[in-house]
C-alpha positions as CSV (number, residue, x, y, z in Angstrom):
1,M,0.0,0.0,0.0
2,E,2.9,2.4,0.8
3,I,4.4,1.7,-2.7
4,M,1.1,2.7,-4.3
5,Y,1.1,6.1,-2.4
6,A,4.7,6.7,-3.4
7,F,3.9,5.8,-7.0
8,A,0.9,8.1,-7.0
9,S,2.9,11.0,-5.6
10,V,5.7,10.5,-8.2
11,I,3.1,10.5,-10.9
12,I,1.5,13.7,-9.6
13,V,4.9,15.5,-9.3
14,C,5.8,14.4,-12.9
15,L,2.4,15.6,-14.2
16,F,2.7,19.0,-12.7
17,T,6.3,19.4,-13.8
18,F,5.3,18.6,-17.3
19,L,2.4,21.0,-17.2
20,S,4.5,23.9,-16.0
21,V,7.2,23.3,-18.7
22,A,4.6,23.0,-21.4
23,I,2.8,26.2,-20.3
24,F,6.1,28.0,-20.1
25,A,7.0,26.9,-23.6
26,V,3.7,27.9,-25.1
27,S,3.9,31.4,-23.5
28,R,7.4,31.9,-24.8
29,R,6.3,30.9,-28.3
30,K,3.4,33.4,-28.2
31,E,5.7,36.1,-26.9
32,R,8.2,35.5,-29.7
33,E,5.4,35.5,-32.4
34,A,4.1,38.8,-31.1
35,Y,7.6,40.3,-31.1
36,Y,8.3,39.2,-34.6
37,R,5.0,40.4,-35.8
38,S,5.5,43.8,-34.3
39,E,9.0,44.0,-35.7
40,S,7.8,43.1,-39.2
41,L,5.0,45.7,-39.0
42,R,7.5,48.3,-37.8
43,R,9.9,47.6,-40.6
44,I,7.1,47.6,-43.2
45,S,5.9,50.9,-41.9
46,E,9.4,52.5,-42.2
47,T,9.5,51.9,-45.9
48,P,8.4,55.0,-47.8
49,E,6.2,53.6,-50.5
50,T,2.7,52.6,-49.5
51,A,3.7,51.7,-46.0
52,A,0.5,52.5,-44.3
53,A,-1.6,50.6,-46.9
54,T,0.6,47.5,-46.6
55,V,0.5,47.5,-42.8
56,L,-3.3,48.0,-42.7
57,E,-3.9,45.2,-45.3
58,M,-1.6,42.9,-43.3
59,M,-3.6,43.6,-40.1
60,R,-6.9,43.1,-41.9
61,E,-5.8,39.8,-43.2
62,E,-4.7,38.7,-39.7
63,Q,-8.1,39.7,-38.4
64,R,-9.9,37.8,-41.2
65,L,-7.9,34.7,-40.5
66,K,-8.7,34.9,-36.8
67,E,-12.4,35.2,-37.5
68,R,-12.4,32.3,-39.9
69,N,-10.5,30.1,-37.5
70,S,-12.9,30.9,-34.7
71,R,-15.9,30.1,-37.0
72,E,-14.3,26.8,-38.0
73,R,-13.6,25.8,-34.4
74,T,-17.2,26.6,-33.5
75,K,-18.4,24.3,-36.4
76,V,-16.1,21.5,-35.2
77,G,-17.3,21.9,-31.6
78,G,-20.9,21.8,-32.7
79,L,-20.4,18.6,-34.7
80,I,-18.6,17.0,-31.8
81,N,-21.4,17.9,-29.4
82,I,-24.0,16.5,-31.9
83,A,-22.0,13.2,-32.1
84,V,-21.7,13.0,-28.3
85,G,-25.4,13.7,-27.8
86,L,-26.4,11.0,-30.3
87,G,-23.9,8.5,-28.9
88,L,-25.1,9.2,-25.3
89,S,-28.7,8.8,-26.2
90,I,-28.1,5.5,-28.0
91,F,-25.9,4.2,-25.2
92,L,-28.4,5.1,-22.5
93,F,-31.3,3.7,-24.5
94,S,-29.5,0.4,-25.1
95,V,-28.5,0.1,-21.4
96,G,-31.8,0.8,-19.8
97,G,-34.5,0.8,-22.5
98,R,-37.5,3.1,-22.0
99,E,-36.9,3.6,-18.3
100,S,-33.4,4.9,-18.7
101,P,-32.7,8.6,-18.9
102,Y,-31.8,8.4,-22.6
103,L,-33.2,11.9,-23.2
104,C,-30.2,13.3,-21.3
105,G,-28.3,12.8,-24.6
106,L,-30.5,15.6,-26.1
107,I,-28.7,18.2,-24.0
108,P,-25.3,18.0,-25.8
109,L,-27.2,17.3,-29.0
110,F,-29.1,20.6,-28.8
111,I,-25.9,22.5,-27.7
112,G,-24.2,21.2,-30.8
113,I,-27.0,22.2,-33.0
114,A,-27.0,25.7,-31.5
115,M,-23.3,26.0,-32.0
116,L,-23.5,24.8,-35.6
117,F,-26.5,27.2,-36.3
118,Y,-24.5,30.1,-34.9
119,A,-21.4,29.3,-37.0
120,L,-23.3,28.9,-40.2
121,K,-26.0,31.6,-39.9
122,L,-25.4,34.1,-37.2
123,A,-21.6,34.5,-37.0
124,P,-20.1,37.5,-38.8
125,K,-19.2,36.6,-42.4
126,E,-16.0,37.3,-44.2
127,G,-16.0,40.3,-46.4
């Protein structure tokens, strides 16, 4: 029993060590990307010919990409929720039949449908 507690404590220490290193690495990468982006924009803005237009177009393109990626992530999240809801309903129905709470699977199903509807119809469009 003591070996199990020792093993569990080692696993917990390893997990949190890994998480701290991973979070540090991600934050450093984001910091570097922001630095390089600002340096690129600064250098582009220093050039005399059409500098402002180039910088503005670059910033608009970045914003369009962010919006498109956000919409795509919402679509994928909606599809995953729909699949989870259907799978949960089928599983609960097969386990318990009519007396089981198989309708609980409708909760993630409807959340997924709402996410998909938002991404397809209500989200701001490109343009």
